[in-house]
C-alpha positions in Angstrom: 3.3 4.0 -19.9 0.6 6.6 -20.0 2.3 9.9 -19.1 -1.0 11.4 -17.7 -0.6 9.3 -14.5 0.5 11.3 -11.5 1.8 9.7 -8.3 1.8 11.5 -5.0 1.4 11.2 -1.3 -2.2 11.7 -0.4 -2.6 14.5 2.2 -4.1 13.4 5.5 -7.2 15.7 4.9 -7.9 13.7 1.7 -7.1 10.3 3.0 -10.7 9.2 3.1 -10.7 9.1 -0.7 -8.8 5.8 -0.4 -11.7 4.0 1.3 -13.7 3.0 -1.9 -10.6 1.2 -3.1 -10.0 -0.4 0.2 -13.5 -1.7 0.2 -13.0 -3.2 -3.3 -9.7 -4.7 -2.1 -11.6 -6.4 0.7 -14.4 -7.7 -1.6 -16.9 -5.4 0.2 -16.6 -7.4 3.4 -15.8 -4.4 5.6 -18.3 -1.5 5.9 -17.2 2.0 5.0 -17.9 3.3 8.5 -15.7 0.7 10.1 -12.9 1.4 7.6 -13.2 5.2 8.2 -12.9 4.7 12.0 -9.9 2.4 11.6 -8.3 4.9 9.2 -8.8 7.8 11.6 -7.1 5.7 14.4 -4.2 4.8 12.1 -3.7 8.5 11.2 -3.6 9.4 14.9 -1.0 6.8 15.6 1.4 8.4 13.1 3.7 6.5 10.7 1.0 5.8 8.2 0.9 7.4 4.7 -0.7 6.5 1.4 0.4 7.1 -2.1 -2.1 7.3 -4.9 -1.8 7.3 -8.7 -4.2 9.5 -10.5 -5.5 9.3 -14.1 -6.3 13.0 -14.4 -8.3 13.4 -11.2 -9.4 9.8 -10.8 -7.6 7.8 -8.0 -6.8 4.5 -9.7 -4.5 2.6 -7.4 -3.4 3.1 -3.8 -0.5 1.8 -1.7 -0.6 2.5 2.0 2.8 2.7 3.6 3.9 2.4 7.2 7.2 3.9 8.1 8.5 1.5 10.8 11.6 0.7 12.8 12.0 -2.8 14.0 14.9 -4.4 15.9 15.6 -7.0 13.2 15.4 -4.8 10.2 15.8 -1.1 11.2 13.9 1.7 9.6 11.9 0.5 6.7 8.7 1.0 4.7 6.0 -1.6 4.7 3.6 -1.3 1.8 0.0 -2.1 2.9 -3.4 -2.3 1.2 -2.0 -2.2 -2.3 -4.9 -2.1 -4.9 -5.1 -1.2 -8.5 -8.5 -0.8 -10.2 -9.0 -3.9 -12.5 -9.2 -1.8 -15.7 -5.8 -0.3 -14.9 -4.0 -3.5 -14.1 -1.1 -4.7 -16.3 -0.3 -1.1 -17.4 3.0 -0.8 -15.4 1.3 1.1 -12.5 2.5 -1.3 -9.9 6.0 -1.0 -11.1 5.6 2.8 -11.1 4.5 2.8 -7.5 7.5 0.5 -6.5 10.0 2.8 -8.2 8.4 5.7 -6.3 8.5 3.8 -3.0 12.2 2.9 -3.4 13.2 6.5 -4.1 11.1 7.7 -1.1 12.5 5.0 1.2 16.1 6.1 0.3 15.2 9.8 0.8 13.9 9.2 4.3 16.8 7.0 5.3 15.2 3.5 5.2 17.2 0.3 5.2 14.7 -1.5 3.0 11.0 -2.5 2.5 9.0 -5.3 4.0 5.6 -6.6 2.8 3.0 -9.0 3.9 1.0 -10.9 1.2 -2.0 -13.2 1.7 -1.2 -16.8 1.1 -4.0 -17.0 -1.5 -2.8 -14.0 -3.4 -0.5 -15.8 -5.9 -0.4 -12.9 -8.3 0.6 -10.6 -5.5 3.3 -13.0 -4.3 4.7 -13.2 -7.8 4.6 -9.4 -8.2 6.5 -8.8 -4.9 9.1 -11.5 -5.7 9.6 -9.9 -9.1 10.3 -6.6 -7.3 13.1 -8.3 -5.3 11.3 -9.3 -2.1 12.4 -12.6 -0.6 10.0 -14.6 1.6 11.6 -15.1 5.0 8.8 -16.3 7.2 5.1 -16.5 7.9 2.8 -13.7 9.0 0.4 -15.3 11.5 -2.8 -13.7 13.0 -5.1 -14.5 15.8 -8.4 -12.8 15.8 -10.0 -12.1 19.2 -13.5 -11.2 18.0 
């Protein structure tokens, strides 16, 4: 693994730097202004953070994290909007983020982690299962607009 990679929580004041990667994650289907508005609302709600890995000063992958507490699972971290720039994939960066997340989850008293993965994202499903996640149900959505 390249030792020049640095992983850290992105400060709220720098959180907008994740938006170009979120746009790429969503295949340019959501406009920057809409994502910025949504991000601002998420930050106001609390419980949302994002980790970034940097190659020198370049943000190369992101992993949003929600710190949640649910009746069925207790306090846990939910990784969200995980994206690695294509040229950095298969370099162990996803594993590096997972190790960081597990350590962080333990530090803040979480019982575990929970993730949603799109049905069509077979590589993502394989990655999460390799990390020890077990599929237990379906994530369903109903759009109103």
